[in-house]
Structures are given as structure tokens and as C-alpha cells.
N, C-alpha and C positions, 0 to 999 in steps of 0.2 A: 402688265408689270406686277400688279398686286397679286395676281394669281401665282406668278412665279415665286414671289417672296413667301407666300403662304405655303406653297409646295416645298420650297427649300427648308423652311422652318420645320415642317412636318417630317421631312427626310432626316434632318439633323436630330430631331427628337427620337425618331425611330432608331437611328444609328446609336444614340446614347443608350437607349433602352437595351439594345442588343449587346453593346459593350458591357453594360452593367450586369447583364444576365450571364456573361462569361466569367466575370470576376469570381474567384473563390469566395464562398460564404465566410470563410475564416478571415479573409482580408477585409471584408466589410465589417465584421464584428470587431476587428482589431481597432478600428477607428472609434469604437464606442466604449472601450474598456475604461474603468475609472483610473485616474492617475494621481500621484502625489504632487506636491508643490514643485518638485524637481522634475516632474515629467515621467517618473518611473511608473510602471503598472502598480496599482494599489491592490495588494492581495489580502489586506486586513479582512478578517472574517472567519466564520466557522465553515469548514469544508468536510466533505465525506465522499468516499468512493462507493459506488453501487455495484451490484452484481455478486457473483459467487467466487471470485478469484481467491478469497481468503481460504477457501477449502483447498484449492489446487490451482496454482497459477498457470499450469499447462492445460490445454483443452482436455475435457473429460466428460464422460457420460454419467448420468445419475446411477447411483448404486446403493445397496442396502446399508453399507457402512464402509469406513476406511479400513477398520480392523475387522477381519472376518475369520471364520473357522470352517472346516469342511462340513457340508450338510448332505442330506440324502439325495437331493437333486442338484446340488451345487453349493457354492459358498453361502453361508448365513452369517449374520452379525455375531461378533465375539460376545461371550457371555456378559461382559461388563456393559455392552452397548444395548442389549436386547430391551431393557426396561425403557430406554429412550424412544423406542418405536420410530416413527417417522422423523422425529427430531434428531435421531442419530444417523439418519440416512444422508447421503451426499447428493446435493442438487447438481445438475449439469452446468457447464459453462464453456464458452468458446475460448477462454484463456486470454492471457495478457502478454505472453511471451512471443516476441517477433520471430516468425519462422515456426512457432508451435512447440518446439522441443528444446529443453535445456541441454546444452552440449557438455554433459558430464564426462569426466574421465571414467574408465571402467570400474575402478574400486569405489569411486564416489557414487556411481549409479547404484551399485550393490548396497551401499550404505543407505541411500535414499529408499530403496525397496524395503530394506530391513526396518528403517524408521517407520515406514507406512504401516507395516504389520504390527508395530509396537507403539503406535503413536499415543495411546492412552497413558503409557508410562514415560514417554520421552518428550512429547511436545512441551517446550518450555512455557508456552502460554497457559497450559493447564495449571501450572504451579504459580502463575502470576509473575513470571520473570519478565523483564523488559522485552518488548517485541522485536527490537532491532530495526535496522534499515535495510531494505525498504518496506518490510512487512508492516510497520506501524501505519503506513499510508493507506493500505487497502484492507485493514481489519474492519469488521462491521461496527466501528465506533467513529464518531466525529473527532476532528482536531481543529485547533484554532491557530491562525497565523497572526502574530503581532509584528508589524513592520513599521519602521521609521527610517529616516535618512541615515541613522547611525547604528541600527540594530535590526536583526531578523530572528524571531523566536517562535518556536512551534511547541504548543502544549497539546498532548494527546490525552483523550479520555481514558484509554485503557491503561491501567496500572499507574496512572499519574506520570507517565513518561514525558520527558521534555527534551528539547534540543535548542541550545543556544548556538546559532550558526554565526561563526566569526566572519566579519567582513574584512579583516586583516589577518593574514596567516600567522598564527602564533608559533609555528614550528611543529615538529613531530609531536604526536600525542604523548603526554607524560606517563599515561597508564592506559591499558586497554579496558574497554567497557562494553556493556551490552549495546548502547546506542552510538558508541564511537565518538569521534571528533569530526565536526563539520565546518568547512570553510566555504563561504559563498562569494559569488561575484556576478555582476550583470554582463550579459552579452546581448546588447540591444535591449529588446523587451523580454528576454528570457533570463530568469534567475537560475544560475548554475551552481550546484553544491557538490563539492568533493568531500566524501566521507570515508574515513578509514579508522584504524585503531580499535577494531572489534575483538571480542574475546573468542569468537568462532563457535559459539554455542547456540546462537539464535537460529531459528528456522525461518524459511521464506513463506511457509503456509502450513496448513494442517496436514498436508499429504506427505510430510517428511522431506521436502526439498530443502536443501541446506547449503552452507558455505563454510569456509574455514577462517582462521584468524588473519589470513592474508587478504581477505576480501577488501576490495576498493569499490565504492559505489559512486557513480557520477549521476546526479539527479538534474533534471531540467524541468522547471516550472514555467509554463507559457500560458498566459491568459488568452483565451480565444473569444471570450464574450464577458460581459460584466459578472456572470455567475458561473463561469466554467474555466477550469485550468486543465490544460493537457499536461499530464505528468509522464515523464520518461525517466527510467533509471537503467544505466548500463553497469553490469556487474563483471568484475575481473577477479579471478582467484586461480593462479596457475596450478595449485595443488588439487583443485576441485573441478575446474572447467577447462576444456580444450581450447577455448577462445572466449573473448568478451561477448556478452549477449545482452539484450535489452528487453525490458518490459515497457508497456505503454498503455495508459488508461486515462479516461477523463475524471476529474474531480468536480463535485457539484457544491455550490454555495448554499448554505441554509438561508432561506429568505423569510422564514417565519419571524415576525417581530419579537416573539417570545423565545427565540432560540438562545440557548445557553450551553456552555460546555459542562456536561455533568461530571459527577464524581464516580469513578469506578476503580478506587484504590483497593484492589482485590486481595491483597496479602492476607488480611484477616479472614477472607472467605475460604482460603485453602489451608488454614491451620489444621483442620481435622484431617484433611487428605494427607498432609505431610507429617503431622506429629500426633495424630489421634491414637496410633498404636502405642505411644509412650504413656498414655493415661494409666493410672493405677487400676481404674475400672473403665475399660473401653466403652464408648457410646454404643448403646444397643443391648448391653447386658442388664441384668435385673437391677443391680445396685448402682447403675451409672448416675452421676450427679452433674 
């Protein structure tokens, strides 16, 4: 009888181990995520995307530069990029667009290609304009989430951009802006944000991918472990895309005890680029001051 009991307990233990091995790792991690007093996932902290999607959100190979010119054996970096050497080159990436390709309408695709060939003059981020949504999320800069029961606020390091995500819909945006208007709600453990009211000038990456003023973005923030958020954003713009499409990537929490959101309010860093030609004596000349 004792042998039977021991055998049955071993069989049950083996069965439980087998069942647990079948459970998705995400389901196991969900049970460990930090939660607020009300039971919501606690996303407070400093987060950052990794990888090279900020260069181009579509899959791409490494190349000498985004902006090129004809060379003796093939394209070479544009004159303005040559001095950057390897820092001006584009690293490869598997992309974050579901399906791999953005479903542009024909004219919008042509604009994207033209943007890419002229990105040094056109990328709004070069001039320190606000990055827009969703680009702010996967630029190579951290951002901080401030969450309470009555508020959800995101501060981005790049250009000092911020988003106050309303938890009650205030109605249509009163004015269009670079970062738009965001309204959030909880769907189970996922925080869903509807964003619109954009001015239509922000890019989606450095490669010239773009959208217009009719853009609507639906973001989904889902914690998969204490230090990971799976981020999804679905983009709709009937004047630019043939259908809605989605990007997806993980976000990583900064766990360094000294982690802080830095200051990169870059407006003053681009004054020479934007207004240097207005100097009485341009920088670089003999009598420059």
C-alpha cells in the first residue's frame, strides 16, 4: 500500500512538471509582475527600446548611409555624411513591422523614398522637433512612466517631449501637435492608448517612413515580466496607408539603482544648423566671434 502511495505521488509530481513545462513563459511571468494597490500592473520606472529600429522600422540590411550618391563601383555616402565614417552607416535590423512591409499607397511610398534620399534636410529629429508617436518609444533614448490611480504620464529624454495620457476622454483635440492627444484605458492587464490630433510632419524613423495628419495610433502596453513591457502600436491613415498595420517590440526597464532620466533638450544644439547662416560673420570665417 505504501509503495502505491509513493508511486502515485511521484506520478502526480511528474504530471504537474509536465503541465508547467507546457505553460507559456509569458503566462508564468504575468503572475510575477508588480502591481499597484488596485491590482493594476505597475509600470512606473525608466524604460528603453533596444535594437536598431530607430534607423528603419522595416527589415533592412546594413549599408554605408541612408543618403547616398553614385560612386565608381556603386552608391557611396552623400558628401555631408562622409566625415561621419562608420557612425553615418546604417546597421541591419530585423524590423518591428508585422508582416515586414508598411502598406503604403503608391504616392506615399514615393514620398518615403524621396525622404530617404534627402533625410539630412528633412528628418524632423535632426532639427530637434518633437519625435511624435510612436517614434518617441523606440528612439535610442530612455523614457519614464509615471503612473497612479488617477494619472498616466510619460516623459521622454529626447527633446524634453512629454505625454499626459488622459484617463477620461476630453473630446476631440483642440489643436493638432507633434505629440498629439492621448486617451488611455485598461483592458485587463493591458494599458491601451488612443492617440490622434497630429500635425502630420513627424517621421516614424530615420529612413523617411512617414504618416499624415489623419494618423491615428492605438498603443498597447502589456507587462510580460517585472522588467519587460511588450509594446504594440497600430497605425491608421487612409491618405497614407492602404490598411491599418502594426509594430511590435519589447521595452526594457532600467534596473541600475543610479538610473535617471537625463536631459537632452536639444533645441540649443541645433541653433547653428538652423540659423547659423544668419550670423553677420558665419562660424568658420576669419572674423567669426
